[in-house]
C-alpha positions as CSV (number, residue, x, y, z in Angstrom):
1,X,107.3,53.4,84.6
2,X,107.8,55.8,81.7
3,X,104.3,57.2,82.4
4,X,105.2,57.8,86.0
5,X,108.3,59.7,85.0
6,X,106.3,61.9,82.6
7,X,103.9,62.7,85.4
8,X,106.8,64.1,87.4
9,X,107.6,66.4,84.5
10,X,104.0,67.7,84.2
11,X,104.0,70.1,87.3
12,X,107.4,71.3,86.4
13,X,106.2,72.3,82.9
14,X,103.7,74.6,84.6
15,X,106.5,76.1,86.7
16,X,108.7,76.6,83.6
17,X,105.9,78.2,81.7
18,X,105.5,80.6,84.6
19,X,109.2,81.5,84.2
20,X,108.7,82.1,80.5
21,X,105.8,84.5,81.2
22,X,108.0,86.4,83.7
23,X,110.9,86.5,81.3
24,X,108.7,87.8,78.6
25,X,107.4,90.5,80.9
26,X,111.0,91.5,81.6
27,X,111.8,91.7,77.8
28,X,108.8,93.9,77.3
29,X,109.9,96.3,80.0
30,X,113.5,96.5,78.8
31,X,114.6,99.6,76.9
32,X,112.2,102.4,76.0
33,X,109.0,100.6,77.1
34,X,105.8,102.3,75.9
35,X,102.5,102.2,77.9
36,X,101.4,99.4,75.7
37,X,104.5,97.3,76.4
38,X,104.0,97.9,80.1
39,X,100.4,96.8,79.9
40,X,101.4,93.6,78.0
41,X,104.1,92.9,80.6
42,X,101.4,93.1,83.3
43,X,99.2,90.7,81.4
44,X,102.2,88.3,81.1
45,X,102.6,88.4,84.9
46,X,98.9,87.6,85.2
47,X,99.4,84.5,83.1
48,X,102.4,83.6,85.2
49,X,100.2,83.7,88.2
50,X,97.8,81.4,86.5
51,X,100.5,78.7,85.8
52,X,102.0,79.3,89.2
53,X,98.7,78.6,90.9
54,X,98.3,75.2,89.2
55,X,101.7,73.6,89.4
56,X,101.4,72.7,93.1
57,X,97.8,71.4,92.6
58,X,99.0,69.3,89.7
59,X,101.8,67.9,91.8
60,X,99.4,67.0,94.6
61,X,96.9,65.5,92.2
62,X,99.5,63.3,90.5
63,X,101.4,62.7,93.8
64,X,104.6,63.9,92.3
65,X,105.7,66.4,94.9
66,X,109.5,66.6,95.2
67,X,112.3,68.7,96.7
68,X,113.3,69.6,93.1
69,X,109.8,71.0,92.5
70,X,110.0,73.2,95.6
71,X,113.4,74.6,94.6
72,X,112.2,75.2,91.1
73,X,109.1,76.9,92.3
74,X,111.1,79.4,94.4
75,X,113.5,80.2,91.5
76,X,110.5,80.7,89.2
77,X,108.9,83.1,91.8
78,X,112.1,85.2,91.9
79,X,111.9,85.7,88.2
80,X,108.1,86.0,87.6
81,X,107.0,87.7,90.8
82,X,110.2,89.4,92.1
83,X,112.3,90.7,89.2
84,X,109.5,91.1,86.6
85,X,107.1,93.2,88.7
86,X,110.0,95.2,90.2
87,X,111.1,96.2,86.7
88,X,107.5,96.7,85.7
89,X,106.7,99.2,88.4
90,X,110.0,100.9,87.9
91,X,109.4,101.5,84.2
92,X,105.8,102.3,84.8
93,X,106.0,104.9,87.5
94,X,109.2,105.0,89.5
95,X,111.8,105.7,86.9
96,X,111.3,109.5,87.0
97,X,112.2,109.4,90.7
98,X,115.8,108.6,89.8
99,X,117.8,106.5,92.3
100,X,115.0,106.5,94.8
101,X,112.7,104.8,92.3
102,X,115.4,102.3,91.4
103,X,116.0,101.5,95.1
104,X,112.3,101.1,95.9
105,X,111.9,98.7,93.0
106,X,115.0,96.8,94.1
107,X,113.5,96.5,97.6
108,X,110.5,94.8,96.2
109,X,112.6,92.2,94.4
110,X,114.9,91.8,97.4
111,X,112.1,91.3,99.9
112,X,110.5,88.8,97.6
113,X,113.8,86.8,97.5
114,X,114.0,87.0,101.3
115,X,110.5,85.7,101.6
116,X,111.3,82.8,99.4
117,X,114.6,82.0,101.2
118,X,112.7,81.9,104.5
119,X,110.2,79.5,103.0
120,X,113.0,77.2,101.7
121,X,114.7,77.1,105.0
122,X,111.5,76.1,106.7
123,X,110.9,73.5,104.0
124,X,114.3,71.9,104.7
125,X,113.6,72.0,108.5
126,X,110.3,70.3,108.2
127,X,110.1,68.3,105.0
128,X,107.1,66.2,106.0
129,X,104.7,68.8,107.3
130,X,101.0,69.0,106.7
131,X,98.7,71.8,105.5
132,X,98.0,75.2,107.2
133,X,95.4,77.9,107.2
134,X,97.7,80.9,107.1
135,X,100.7,82.3,105.3
136,X,103.2,84.1,107.5
137,X,103.9,87.2,105.5
138,X,102.3,88.2,102.2
139,X,102.9,85.6,99.5
140,X,105.1,87.0,96.7
141,X,102.7,86.1,93.9
142,X,99.9,88.1,95.6
143,X,102.3,91.1,96.1
144,X,103.1,91.0,92.4
145,X,99.3,90.7,91.7
146,X,98.7,94.0,93.5
147,X,101.3,95.7,91.2
148,X,100.0,94.0,88.1
149,X,96.3,94.9,88.8
150,X,97.2,98.6,89.3
151,X,99.1,98.7,86.0
152,X,96.3,97.0,84.1
153,X,93.6,99.1,85.6
154,X,95.4,102.4,85.0
155,X,96.2,101.5,81.4
156,X,92.7,100.4,80.5
157,X,91.2,103.5,82.1
158,X,93.7,106.2,80.9
159,X,96.1,104.5,78.4
160,X,98.9,106.9,79.6
161,X,101.7,106.8,82.1
162,X,100.9,107.7,85.7
163,X,100.9,111.4,86.5
164,X,103.4,113.1,88.8
165,X,100.9,113.2,91.6
166,X,100.4,109.4,91.4
167,X,104.1,108.5,91.8
168,X,104.2,109.1,95.5
169,X,101.2,106.8,96.3
170,X,102.6,104.1,94.0
171,X,106.0,104.3,95.7
172,X,104.2,104.0,99.1
173,X,102.4,100.9,97.9
174,X,105.6,99.3,96.7
175,X,107.2,99.9,100.2
176,X,104.1,98.5,101.9
177,X,104.2,95.3,99.8
178,X,107.9,94.9,100.4
179,X,107.5,95.1,104.1
180,X,104.5,92.8,104.2
181,X,106.4,90.1,102.3
182,X,109.1,89.9,105.0
183,X,106.7,90.6,107.9
184,X,105.0,88.1,110.2
185,X,101.5,89.3,109.3
186,X,99.3,86.2,108.7
187,X,97.2,85.8,105.6
188,X,94.6,83.1,105.0
189,X,95.4,80.4,102.5
190,X,91.8,79.3,101.7
191,X,93.5,76.0,100.8
192,X,91.3,73.9,103.1
193,X,88.1,75.8,102.3
194,X,85.1,73.4,102.1
195,X,81.7,74.0,100.6
196,X,79.3,75.1,103.2
197,X,76.6,77.7,103.7
198,X,79.1,80.1,105.2
199,X,81.6,79.7,102.4
200,X,78.9,79.9,99.7
201,X,77.6,83.1,101.3
202,X,81.1,84.6,101.3
203,X,81.7,83.6,97.7
204,X,78.4,85.2,96.7
205,X,79.4,88.4,98.5
206,X,82.8,88.5,96.7
207,X,81.2,87.9,93.3
208,X,78.4,90.4,93.8
209,X,80.9,93.0,95.1
210,X,83.0,92.4,91.9
211,X,79.9,92.9,89.8
212,X,79.0,96.1,91.5
213,X,82.5,97.5,91.1
214,X,82.6,96.4,87.4
215,X,79.3,97.9,86.5
216,X,79.3,101.0,88.6
217,X,82.9,102.0,88.0
218,X,85.0,100.0,85.6
219,X,85.7,96.2,85.1
220,X,89.4,96.9,85.4
221,X,89.0,98.0,89.0
222,X,87.7,94.5,90.0
223,X,91.3,93.0,90.2
224,X,92.5,96.0,92.2
225,X,89.6,95.8,94.6
226,X,90.2,92.0,95.2
227,X,93.9,92.6,95.7
228,X,93.5,95.4,98.1
229,X,90.8,93.5,100.0
230,X,93.1,90.6,100.5
231,X,95.9,92.8,101.6
232,X,93.7,94.7,104.0
233,X,92.2,91.4,105.4
234,X,95.5,90.2,106.7
235,X,96.2,93.6,108.3
236,X,92.8,93.7,109.9
237,X,93.0,90.2,111.3
238,X,96.5,90.9,112.7
239,X,95.2,94.1,114.3
240,X,92.4,92.1,116.0
241,X,95.0,89.5,117.1
242,X,97.1,92.2,118.7
243,X,94.0,93.6,120.4
244,X,93.2,90.2,121.9
245,X,96.8,89.9,123.1
246,X,96.6,93.3,124.8
247,X,93.2,92.5,126.3
248,X,94.7,89.3,127.7
249,X,97.6,91.2,129.2
250,X,95.2,93.4,131.2
251,X,94.0,90.4,133.2
252,X,94.9,91.3,136.8
253,X,97.2,89.4,139.1
254,X,100.0,87.0,138.6
255,X,97.6,84.4,137.1
256,X,96.7,86.9,134.4
257,X,100.3,87.6,133.6
258,X,101.0,83.8,133.4
259,X,98.0,83.3,131.2
260,X,99.0,86.2,128.9
261,X,102.5,84.7,128.6
262,X,101.1,81.3,127.8
263,X,98.7,82.7,125.1
264,X,101.6,84.7,123.5
265,X,103.9,81.7,123.5
266,X,101.2,79.4,122.1
267,X,100.4,81.9,119.2
268,X,104.0,82.3,118.4
269,X,104.5,78.5,118.2
270,X,101.4,78.2,116.0
271,X,102.8,80.8,113.6
272,X,106.0,78.9,113.3
273,X,104.3,75.5,113.0
274,X,101.9,76.7,110.3
275,X,104.7,78.1,108.2
276,X,106.7,75.0,108.6
277,X,103.7,72.8,107.8
278,X,103.1,74.7,104.6
279,X,106.7,74.5,103.6
280,X,106.5,70.7,103.6
281,X,103.2,70.4,101.8
282,X,104.6,70.7,98.3
283,X,102.1,73.3,97.3
284,X,104.4,75.2,95.1
285,X,105.0,78.9,94.5
286,X,101.3,79.8,94.9
287,X,101.8,79.1,98.6
288,X,105.0,80.9,99.2
């Protein structure tokens, strides 16, 4: 009985460790943070992502999923992948923009909190759901990963603060990430990925592309490339999905209109069901 209770504590220890990494990143960014402090904060968020990715898996492996774990996961994400990266990008590049930089950083944290609140509501609505193949909206840990990868790559390559010319593009990236988190753009989870010839081929392509980028350009760019590729993949798949909808609408006659309406209704229901199913799966913050 005592061993069983200790097993319930184990996944929560991973979550609390993720909170510690996020808190440590915040302390490094506080005050007059140097480029070295900013870089160390980004690395701390990277470690937070590591622990965040394992708490849900440990919970499933030990069969210790609980409502408490889901709520703790969300609170951890607000700290480690909402407040910490928002402060990080503010001190790194947006602080010279004054109130605009402060507001854009706040938007990142606020949209992340909204993303987590939506997840918790769906978890309460469907506590016994199954798995799913898509996220609805960009998961907050991956949005934080984009910010973290940019900071690490820039520091390793230059070792200085971003130039004036870079602040505009960085601000645009922060706005894009904020909008994607609260959007209905669907991103693949890869949770149900099984070993096959197709998956092995894709894995080899991903690895080889990382090797090419690391050898031809700089190893620090590999994280940025993977983050941007995942971000773009969701947008591209959503664009294809919209194109298919428009093509369906062009079917002539009343039968075509009815078919188009049926397809749209079915896809909308699928999106809601997939999000609700993930909410009840006890996967933890890595799936928010």
